[in-house]
PAMIRO-127646 format. One line per 3 residues: number of its first residue (from 1); for each residue x, y, z of N, C-alpha, C, CB. Coordinates in steps of 0.1 Angstrom, whole numbers, plus 5000, padded with zeros to 4 digits. Glycine has a CB too. Layout:
% PAMIRO-127646
NUM) X:Y:Z:X:Y:Z:X:Y:Z:X:Y:Z ~ ...
% end
This chain:
% PAMIRO-127646
1) 3689:2329:6531:3689:2342:6525:3698:2352:6533:3674:2347:6524 ~ 3706:2360:6527:3714:2370:6534:3707:2383:6534:3728:2371:6527 ~ 3706:2389:6546:3700:2402:6547:3711:2413:6546:3692:2403:6561
4) 3708:2422:6537:3717:2433:6535:3712:2445:6543:3719:2438:6520 ~ 3720:2450:6552:3715:2461:6561:3710:2473:6553:3726:2465:6571 ~ 3700:2479:6558:3695:2491:6552:3705:2502:6555:3681:2495:6557
7) 3706:2513:6547:3715:2524:6549:3715:2529:6564:3713:2535:6540 ~ 3703:2531:6569:3702:2536:6583:3707:2527:6594:3688:2541:6586 ~ 3708:2514:6591:3714:2504:6600:3729:2506:6602:3710:2490:6596
10) 3735:2512:6592:3750:2515:6593:3753:2527:6602:3756:2516:6580 ~ 3743:2534:6607:3745:2546:6614:3753:2544:6627:3731:2552:6617 ~ 3752:2532:6633:3759:2530:6645:3773:2526:6643:3752:2519:6653
13) 3778:2524:6631:3791:2520:6628:3801:2532:6631:3793:2516:6613 ~ 3812:2529:6639:3821:2540:6642:3828:2545:6630:3831:2534:6652 ~ 3829:2558:6630:3836:2565:6619:3851:2562:6621:3834:2580:6619
16) 3858:2560:6610:3873:2558:6611:3880:2572:6610:3878:2549:6600 ~ 3890:2574:6618:3898:2586:6617:3912:2583:6620:3893:2597:6626 ~ 3921:2591:6614:3935:2589:6616:3941:2603:6618:3943:2581:6605
19) 3948:2606:6629:3954:2619:6631:3968:2618:6636:3946:2627:6642 ~ 3976:2628:6635:3990:2629:6639:3990:2636:6653:3999:2636:6629 ~ 3995:2629:6663:3996:2635:6676:4010:2641:6678:3994:2624:6687
22) 4013:2645:6691:4025:2651:6695:4036:2640:6695:4024:2657:6709 ~ 4047:2642:6689:4058:2632:6688:4062:2627:6702:4070:2637:6681 ~ 4066:2615:6703:4070:2609:6716:4082:2600:6714:4058:2601:6723
25) 4092:2602:6722:4104:2594:6721:4110:2594:6707:4102:2579:6725 ~ 4111:2605:6700:4116:2607:6687:4108:2599:6677:4130:2603:6686 ~ 4095:2596:6679:4086:2589:6670:4074:2597:6667:4082:2575:6676
28) 4069:2595:6655:4056:2601:6652:4045:2593:6659:4053:2600:6636 ~ 4036:2600:6665:4025:2593:6672:4012:2595:6663:4022:2599:6686 ~ 4007:2583:6658:3995:2583:6650:3984:2577:6658:3998:2576:6636
31) 3973:2585:6658:3961:2580:6666:3950:2575:6655:3955:2591:6675 ~ 3945:2563:6658:3935:2558:6649:3922:2555:6657:3939:2546:6641 ~ 3911:2557:6652:3898:2554:6659:3888:2548:6649:3893:2568:6665
34) 3880:2540:6655:3869:2533:6647:3874:2520:6642:3866:2542:6635 ~ 3868:2515:6630:3871:2502:6624:3882:2504:6614:3858:2496:6618 ~ 3892:2496:6615:3903:2495:6605:3900:2482:6597:3918:2495:6611
37) 3894:2484:6586:3891:2472:6578:3894:2475:6563:3876:2469:6580 ~ 3889:2466:6554:3892:2468:6540:3887:2481:6535:3885:2457:6532 ~ 3876:2486:6540:3870:2499:6535:3878:2511:6540:3856:2500:6541
40) 3885:2510:6551:3892:2522:6556:3908:2520:6556:3888:2524:6570 ~ 3913:2508:6552:3927:2506:6553:3935:2515:6543:3930:2491:6549 ~ 3929:2518:6532:3937:2527:6522:3939:2541:6528:3929:2528:6509
43) 3929:2545:6536:3931:2559:6542:3943:2559:6552:3918:2562:6550 ~ 3944:2548:6560:3956:2547:6569:3969:2545:6561:3954:2536:6579 ~ 3968:2538:6551:3980:2535:6542:3985:2548:6536:3977:2525:6531
46) 3976:2556:6531:3980:2569:6525:3986:2578:6535:3968:2576:6518 ~ 3981:2578:6547:3986:2587:6558:4000:2582:6562:3976:2586:6571 ~ 4002:2569:6564:4015:2564:6568:4026:2566:6558:4014:2549:6572
49) 4022:2566:6545:4032:2568:6534:4039:2581:6535:4025:2567:6521 ~ 4033:2591:6542:4040:2604:6544:4049:2604:6556:4029:2615:6546 ~ 4050:2594:6564:4058:2593:6575:4070:2584:6573:4050:2588:6588
52) 4081:2587:6581:4093:2579:6579:4098:2576:6593:4104:2586:6570 ~ 4108:2568:6594:4115:2564:6606:4107:2557:6616:4121:2576:6612 ~ 4103:2563:6627:4097:2556:6638:4082:2561:6640:4105:2559:6651
55) 4073:2551:6642:4059:2554:6643:4053:2546:6655:4051:2551:6630 ~ 4047:2553:6664:4038:2547:6674:4024:2548:6670:4041:2553:6689 ~ 4017:2537:6669:4003:2538:6665:3994:2536:6677:3999:2526:6655
58) 3988:2547:6682:3979:2547:6694:3966:2542:6690:3978:2562:6700 ~ 3963:2530:6695:3951:2522:6691:3940:2523:6702:3954:2508:6688 ~ 3940:2532:6712:3931:2532:6723:3916:2533:6718:3934:2544:6732
61) 3914:2539:6706:3900:2541:6701:3898:2532:6689:3898:2555:6697 ~ 3907:2522:6686:3905:2513:6675:3895:2502:6680:3918:2506:6671 ~ 3884:2501:6673:3873:2492:6677:3873:2478:6670:3860:2498:6675
64) 3880:2478:6658:3879:2465:6650:3891:2465:6641:3866:2465:6642 ~ 3896:2453:6638:3907:2451:6628:3904:2439:6620:3921:2450:6636 ~ 3905:2440:6607:3904:2428:6598:3916:2426:6590:3891:2429:6589
67) 3916:2417:6580:3928:2414:6573:3933:2425:6564:3926:2402:6564 ~ 3923:2434:6559:3927:2445:6551:3935:2455:6559:3915:2452:6546 ~ 3931:2458:6572:3938:2467:6580:3951:2461:6585:3930:2470:6593
70) 3951:2448:6588:3964:2441:6592:3974:2442:6581:3961:2427:6596 ~ 3970:2440:6569:3979:2441:6557:3986:2455:6557:3972:2439:6544 ~ 3979:2465:6559:3985:2479:6560:3995:2480:6571:3974:2490:6561
73) 3991:2475:6583:4000:2476:6594:4013:2468:6592:3993:2470:6607 ~ 4012:2456:6586:4024:2448:6583:4033:2455:6573:4020:2434:6578 ~ 4027:2461:6563:4035:2469:6553:4042:2480:6559:4026:2473:6541
76) 4035:2488:6568:4042:2499:6575:4053:2494:6583:4032:2507:6583 ~ 4051:2483:6590:4062:2477:6599:4074:2473:6591:4056:2465:6606 ~ 4072:2468:6579:4083:2464:6570:4090:2476:6564:4078:2455:6559
79) 4083:2487:6562:4089:2499:6555:4096:2508:6565:4078:2506:6548 ~ 4091:2510:6577:4096:2520:6587:4107:2514:6595:4085:2524:6596 ~ 4115:2523:6601:4126:2518:6610:4120:2511:6622:4135:2530:6614
82) 4110:2516:6627:4102:2510:6638:4088:2513:6637:4108:2513:6652 ~ 4079:2504:6641:4065:2506:6640:4059:2498:6652:4059:2501:6627 ~ 4052:2504:6661:4046:2497:6673:4032:2502:6675:4055:2499:6685
85) 4024:2492:6678:4010:2495:6682:4010:2496:6697:4000:2485:6677 ~ 4004:2507:6703:4002:2508:6717:3988:2510:6721:4011:2520:6722 ~ 3984:2508:6733:3971:2510:6739:3961:2501:6730:3967:2524:6738
88) 3964:2489:6729:3956:2479:6720:3945:2472:6729:3965:2469:6713 ~ 3933:2473:6724:3922:2467:6731:3923:2451:6730:3908:2472:6726 ~ 3917:2444:6739:3917:2430:6739:3912:2424:6726:3909:2424:6751
91) 3901:2430:6721:3895:2424:6709:3905:2425:6697:3882:2431:6705 ~ 3913:2436:6696:3923:2437:6685:3935:2428:6688:3927:2452:6684 ~ 3938:2427:6701:3950:2419:6705:3947:2404:6701:3952:2420:6720
94) 3934:2400:6702:3931:2386:6698:3933:2384:6683:3916:2383:6701 ~ 3931:2394:6675:3934:2393:6661:3949:2391:6659:3928:2405:6653 ~ 3957:2399:6666:3971:2398:6664:3977:2385:6669:3978:2410:6672
97) 3971:2379:6680:3975:2366:6685:3971:2355:6675:3969:2363:6699 ~ 3959:2356:6670:3954:2346:6660:3962:2346:6647:3940:2348:6658 ~ 3968:2357:6644:3975:2358:6631:3990:2358:6633:3971:2371:6623
100) 3994:2356:6645:4009:2355:6648:4016:2368:6644:4015:2343:6641 ~ 4010:2379:6647:4015:2392:6644:4017:2401:6656:4007:2399:6634 ~ 4019:2395:6668:4021:2403:6680:4034:2410:6680:4020:2393:6692
103) 4042:2408:6671:4055:2416:6670:4051:2431:6667:4064:2410:6659 ~ 4039:2434:6662:4035:2447:6660:4032:2455:6673:4023:2447:6652 ~ 4031:2448:6684:4027:2454:6697:4040:2461:6703:4022:2444:6707
106) 4037:2473:6709:4048:2480:6715:4051:2475:6728:4043:2495:6716 ~ 4061:2482:6735:4066:2478:6748:4056:2478:6759:4078:2486:6751 ~ 4046:2486:6757:4036:2487:6768:4028:2475:6770:4027:2499:6766
109) 4028:2467:6759:4021:2454:6760:4006:2455:6761:4026:2446:6771 ~ 4001:2467:6761:3986:2469:6762:3980:2474:6750:3983:2478:6774
% end
């Protein structure tokens, strides 16, 4: 039997947010926080659709990444002149390694 969590059990789930930071190295800096998954990927996709050229995705507060979120990241990488993820946590890096998508990582390697 599969247990469906009660509504109050979701209270500990990190909220997802996406914000535009101060440009760096002629690139838009986009900060994301929380879980980037199928439920939140469309929010990031809509945000990135308004940007062009070069984007640095600051992932220091990204707590989770699934295939829905990865799909949005790959689409942005294909559309933009450059797209790099920086400040990536080990748990998110493992997803990128397992899916052979480490090309999304920026120069900082972290």
